[in-house]
C-alpha positions, 0 to 999 in steps of 0.5 A, a space after each residue: 910576638 906577645 909573650 907570657 911566662 908562667 912561674 911556678 914550683 912543682 910542689 905548689 898544689 895552687 900551681 898545678 891547678 893554675 897550670 891546668 887552667 892555662 892549658 885550657 886558655 892557651 888552647 883558646 888563645 893562639 897569639 901568645 907564646 907561654 913560657 913555663 919556668 920552674 923557679 926551683 931552677 931560675 932564681 934569677 928569673 924570680 929576681 929579674 921580675 920581682 916574683 913575690 909568689 907562685 903561681 905567677 903569669 908575667 905578661 910581656 909586650 917584647 921585654 916590657 912587663 905589662 902585668 903580673 897575675 897571682 890570682 888565676 881566678 878562672 879560665 875565662 878571666 885568663 883567656 880575657 887577660 891573654 886576649 887583651 895583651 
């Protein structure tokens, strides 16, 4: 199963917008499981994946990090990236 981890913090305004964009993209791309993680409670995840800023979408194939997306750009962009995974 292809997987993505969406890392955010609740007080980040950009994260709120990115989360809504990701909700729409997730509805249209069925073959990717997206886990949402509040980094305020998951510091070890931030260290493990070397997350530099939020929001961050980590694309995984198995346990292998394929890419990290920091600039969400648009819903069509997210859909394309998730489908390419």
